[in-house]
C-alpha positions in Angstrom: -126.5 90.8 -6.2 -127.5 87.7 -4.2 -124.8 85.6 -2.6 -125.7 82.7 -4.8 -125.4 84.8 -8.0 -121.8 85.7 -7.3 -119.4 84.1 -9.8 -118.2 80.7 -8.4 -114.4 80.4 -8.2 -113.6 77.0 -9.5 -110.0 76.8 -8.5 -108.0 77.9 -5.4 -106.1 81.1 -6.1 -102.4 80.3 -5.6 -99.3 82.5 -5.5 -97.4 81.6 -8.6 -93.6 81.7 -8.8 -92.1 84.5 -11.0 -91.1 82.1 -13.8 -90.4 83.2 -17.3 -90.7 80.6 -20.1 -87.9 78.4 -18.7 -86.7 79.9 -15.5 -86.8 82.9 -13.1 -83.5 84.2 -14.4 -83.5 84.1 -18.2 -82.3 86.3 -21.0 -83.3 85.9 -24.7 -80.8 87.2 -27.2 -82.5 88.2 -30.5 -82.1 90.4 -33.5 -79.0 88.9 -35.1 -78.2 85.6 -37.0 -78.2 82.5 -34.8 -74.5 82.0 -35.2 -73.9 85.3 -33.4 -76.3 84.5 -30.7 -74.7 81.1 -30.1 -71.2 82.7 -29.9 -72.4 85.3 -27.4 -74.2 82.8 -25.3 -71.1 80.6 -25.1 -69.0 83.7 -24.0 -71.6 84.4 -21.2 -71.6 80.8 -20.1 -67.8 80.7 -20.0 -67.8 83.8 -17.8 -70.4 82.6 -15.4 -69.6 78.9 -15.1 -67.2 79.2 -12.2 -69.9 80.6 -10.0 -73.2 79.7 -11.5 -75.0 76.9 -13.3 -76.1 78.2 -16.7 -78.4 76.5 -19.1 -78.8 77.3 -22.8 -81.9 77.0 -25.1 -81.6 76.8 -28.9 -83.4 75.1 -31.8 -82.4 72.9 -34.6 -85.3 72.9 -37.2 -84.1 70.0 -39.2 -86.6 67.2 -39.2 -85.6 63.7 -38.3 -85.7 62.8 -42.0 -83.3 65.5 -42.9 -80.9 64.8 -40.0 -78.5 61.9 -39.8 -79.9 58.7 -38.5 -81.1 58.9 -34.9 -78.8 57.1 -32.5 -79.5 54.1 -30.4 -83.0 53.1 -29.4 -84.4 56.4 -30.7 -83.6 55.2 -34.2 -85.8 52.1 -33.5 -88.9 54.2 -32.5 -88.3 54.3 -28.7 -90.2 57.2 -27.2 -87.5 58.0 -24.6 -83.9 57.1 -24.1 -81.5 57.8 -21.3 -77.8 57.6 -21.7 -75.3 57.9 -18.9 -72.4 59.8 -20.6 -70.2 59.6 -17.4 -69.4 63.3 -17.4 -73.0 64.3 -18.2 -76.5 62.7 -18.7 -78.5 62.7 -21.8 -82.3 62.3 -22.3 -83.8 62.0 -25.8 -87.6 62.3 -25.8 -90.2 62.0 -28.6 -92.8 64.2 -26.9 -94.0 67.8 -27.1 -92.7 69.8 -24.3 -94.7 72.7 -22.8 -93.6 75.6 -20.6 -94.4 73.5 -17.5 -92.0 70.8 -18.4 -89.3 73.3 -19.4 -89.3 74.9 -16.0 -88.9 71.5 -14.2 -85.9 70.6 -16.4 -84.2 73.9 -15.8 -85.0 74.0 -12.1 -81.4 73.3 -11.0 -79.9 76.1 -13.1 -79.1 79.6 -11.8 -79.7 81.2 -15.2 -80.8 80.3 -18.7 -79.6 82.0 -21.9 -82.1 81.7 -24.8 -81.9 82.0 -28.5 -84.6 84.6 -28.8 -84.9 84.1 -32.6 -86.7 80.9 -31.7 -88.1 81.3 -28.2 -89.4 84.0 -25.9 -87.9 84.7 -22.5 -88.7 86.9 -19.5 -85.9 89.4 -20.2 -84.3 90.3 -23.5 -81.0 91.4 -25.0 -81.7 93.0 -28.3 -79.1 93.2 -31.1 -79.5 96.0 -33.6 -78.4 94.2 -36.8 -79.7 95.2 -40.3 -79.5 91.5 -41.3 -82.4 90.7 -38.9 -84.3 94.0 -38.8 -87.5 92.6 -40.3 -87.3 89.5 -38.1 -86.9 91.7 -35.0 -89.8 93.9 -36.0 -92.0 90.8 -36.2 -91.1 89.9 -32.6 -92.0 93.2 -31.0 -94.5 91.4 -28.7 -91.6 89.6 -27.2 -89.8 92.8 -26.1 -91.4 92.9 -22.7 -88.3 93.7 -20.5 -85.3 94.8 -22.6 -82.2 94.9 -20.3 -79.5 95.6 -22.9 -79.1 96.8 -26.5 -76.2 95.6 -28.6 -75.0 97.3 -31.8 -73.7 95.0 -34.5 -70.5 95.8 -36.3 -70.8 99.0 -38.3 -74.1 100.1 -36.6 -74.0 103.5 -34.9 -77.5 103.6 -33.3 -80.7 101.7 -32.9 -83.4 101.6 -35.5 -85.7 104.7 -35.2 -88.8 102.5 -34.9 -87.2 100.5 -32.0 -86.5 103.7 -30.1 -90.2 104.6 -30.4 -91.4 101.2 -29.4 -89.3 100.6 -26.3 -90.5 102.5 -23.3 -87.6 104.2 -21.4 -85.3 103.5 -24.3 -82.7 106.1 -23.2 -82.3 104.3 -19.9 -81.4 101.0 -21.5 -77.7 100.3 -21.5 -76.0 99.9 -24.9 -72.9 98.1 -25.9 -71.1 96.7 -28.9 -71.9 93.2 -30.0 -68.3 92.3 -30.2 -67.7 93.2 -26.6 -67.1 89.6 -25.5 -65.9 90.7 -22.1 -68.3 93.5 -21.2 -71.6 91.7 -22.1 -71.0 88.6 -19.9 -70.0 90.9 -17.1 -73.3 92.8 -17.5 -75.3 89.6 -17.2 -73.2 88.5 -14.2 -74.0 91.8 -12.4 -77.7 91.3 -13.2 -77.5 87.8 -11.8 -75.7 88.9 -8.7 -78.6 91.1 -7.7 -81.2 88.4 -8.1 -80.7 86.3 -5.0 -84.0 85.3 -3.5 -85.0 87.2 -0.3 -84.6 85.3 3.0 -87.7 84.8 5.2 -87.8 82.9 8.5 -90.1 80.1 9.6 -90.3 78.9 13.2 -91.8 75.4 13.3 -94.1 75.6 16.2 -97.1 73.4 15.2 -96.2 70.2 16.8 -98.3 68.6 19.6 -95.2 68.1 21.9 -96.6 64.7 23.1 -93.3 63.5 24.5 -92.6 66.7 26.3 -96.1 67.0 27.9 -96.3 70.7 27.3 -96.0 73.0 24.3 -92.3 73.2 23.4 -92.7 76.5 21.8 -93.9 78.1 25.1 -91.0 76.8 27.3 -89.0 79.8 28.6 -85.3 78.8 28.4 -84.1 82.4 27.8 -86.8 84.5 29.6 -89.2 84.3 26.6 -91.3 81.6 25.1 -88.9 79.6 22.9 -90.7 80.3 19.7 -90.5 84.1 20.4 -86.9 83.8 21.3 -86.1 82.1 18.0 -88.2 84.7 16.1 -86.2 87.5 17.6 -82.9 85.8 16.7 -83.9 85.1 13.2 -85.2 88.6 12.6 -81.6 89.8 12.4 -81.2 87.8 9.2 -84.6 87.6 7.6 -86.9 90.1 6.0 -89.8 88.8 8.1 -90.3 85.7 10.3 -93.4 83.6 10.6 -94.7 81.0 13.0 -95.6 77.7 11.3 -98.6 76.4 13.2 -101.7 74.3 13.1 -104.8 76.1 11.9 -106.3 76.0 15.4 -103.2 77.9 16.7 -103.4 80.8 14.2 -105.5 83.2 16.3 -103.0 83.1 19.3 -100.0 84.0 17.1 -98.9 87.1 15.3 -97.4 86.4 11.9 -99.0 82.9 11.9 -98.6 80.8 8.8 -101.0 77.9 9.3 -100.3 74.6 7.6 -102.2 74.1 4.4 -100.6 70.7 3.8 -102.1 69.0 6.9 -100.8 65.8 8.5 -97.3 66.1 7.1 -95.5 67.6 10.1 -92.5 69.8 9.4 -92.6 68.8 5.7 -96.1 70.3 5.4 -95.0 73.5 7.2 -92.2 74.1 4.7 -94.5 73.5 1.8 -97.1 75.8 3.3 -94.4 78.6 3.5 -93.5 78.1 -0.1 -97.1 78.1 -1.1 -97.4 81.6 0.4 -94.0 83.0 -0.9 -92.7 80.7 -3.7 -89.9 83.1 -4.7 -88.4 83.4 -1.3 -85.8 81.3 0.4 -86.9 80.1 3.9 -84.7 79.8 6.9 -86.5 77.0 8.8 -85.8 76.4 12.5 -87.6 74.0 14.8 -88.7 75.3 18.2 -87.0 72.3 20.1 -83.5 73.7 19.7 -83.0 75.7 22.9 -79.2 75.8 22.6 -79.3 77.3 19.2 -77.4 80.6 19.3 -76.7 83.6 17.1 -73.2 82.3 16.0 -74.8 79.1 14.6 -77.4 81.1 12.7 -74.8 83.5 11.5 -72.6 80.6 10.2 -75.5 79.2 8.3 -76.6 82.4 6.7 -73.0 83.5 6.0 -72.3 80.3 4.0 -75.6 80.2 2.3 -75.3 78.9 -1.3 -78.3 80.1 -3.3 -77.1 77.9 -6.2 -77.9 74.7 -4.3 -81.3 73.3 -3.3 -80.6 74.2 0.3 -77.9 75.1 2.8 -77.9 72.8 5.9 -75.8 71.5 8.7 -74.6 67.9 9.1 -76.1 66.8 12.4 -73.4 65.8 14.9 -75.9 63.4 16.5 -77.3 61.5 13.4 -74.5 62.2 10.9 -77.2 63.1 8.4 -78.3 66.6 7.2 -80.4 68.4 9.7 -83.5 69.7 7.8 -85.0 71.7 10.6 -82.2 74.3 10.8 -81.8 74.8 7.1 -82.1 77.5 4.4 -84.4 76.1 1.7 -84.1 77.9 -1.6 -87.1 78.5 -4.0 -85.9 75.7 -6.3 -86.6 73.2 -3.5 -90.3 73.8 -3.7 -91.0 71.7 -6.8 -88.5 69.1 -5.6 -90.3 68.8 -2.2 -93.6 68.3 -4.2 -92.0 65.7 -6.4 -90.9 63.7 -3.3 -94.4 64.0 -1.9 -95.8 62.7 -5.1 -93.6 59.6 -4.7 -94.8 59.0 -1.2 -92.1 60.6 0.8 -92.7 63.3 3.5 -89.3 63.4 5.2 -87.4 66.6 4.6 -84.1 64.9 5.6 -84.6 62.4 2.7 -84.9 65.3 0.3 -81.6 66.8 1.6 -79.8 63.4 1.4 -80.9 62.8 -2.2 -80.3 66.4 -3.5 -77.5 68.7 -4.3 -77.1 70.8 -1.1 -74.5 72.9 0.7 -73.5 71.0 3.9 -71.8 72.6 6.8 -70.4 71.3 10.1 -71.5 73.5 13.1 -68.7 75.2 15.0 -70.5 74.3 18.2 -72.3 70.9 17.8 -74.2 71.3 21.1 -76.3 74.1 19.5 -77.9 71.4 17.3 -79.3 69.4 20.2 -83.0 68.6 20.1 -85.0 68.6 23.3 -88.2 66.5 23.3 -88.7 65.1 26.8 -88.9 66.6 30.4 -85.6 64.9 31.3 -83.8 66.5 28.3 -85.4 69.8 29.2 -84.0 69.7 32.7 -80.5 68.8 31.4 -80.5 71.8 29.0 -81.9 74.1 31.6 -78.8 73.2 33.7 -76.5 73.9 30.8 -78.0 77.3 30.1 -77.9 78.2 33.8 -74.2 77.3 33.9 -73.4 79.4 30.9 -75.2 82.4 32.4 -73.4 82.1 35.7 
């Protein structure tokens, strides 16, 4: 086949996050009346709420005409209304929501429990209840990853047809529907094992104009600084990459060239998420020659995967330091939202988001070095420590 006859790829092939309908971590409960599902969902939320943020998805199929009068501006044909309820915030919207909007709205959650009688979800909890047997049979196409089977009161075993339909049925745990303590504990254990993997990103794509030489190649510790950082970060990360300009890629192993050009560190972070959107990224700038293992260990040890990021308060600026930070997968769409509004400062994202902030045990390890004079000062400090 001639080159011109090959099928043209219209759109760039992107790595997609492992979302379900609403979230990465979601469980649909189905096969029993909605009242039972709601009761169980509330029990799960009560169990998890001290450690995790849990969302809930349900449906009310009453039309606006059947329901009581719509409150406030919505009753006067407003298309959207926001109400600050002091303890929580409420949005009412007259619009059709698609999967893409659901995922954005649930981005801050750690898990989502779904009424599976009305909506599909990535994982399922199936209730064996004769009252809903026909309904469950009609939803077989939704049983893609059944994690738990619950037996309703008086039920001794699953429906024969369900045993046949579910691959690996004998390996799926079974519990009683009335086990209000055991079921939430099961979901909690599932959630505990779902923390995103941690990868490292050494920011080494700057042009080092103030320094007059490549900051990533300066040997403060007997190695080029970027390689010194990579080796330190390797103790905590599954793999570590060098964020770089496209023209640097050939000279680096594990290079991750910027695909968001002209945005500096912001573009480097986005490029990392573009390659691995379900990973958390430990991002470190190569101009931190005093950064040590203890400071990295503190950051990783206090990592809060339920927040957008885990970062240090800079002792020099009194603002969050974005370039020694663990950015969680949920930060990817938030970074893109800030970019869409004309902001490319990762510090601004941290300041205006829900993040875990730490104070470094040794503030000096956070010192940036950008000029020859600062380089000489730090060289002297390192030499004094060694001696």
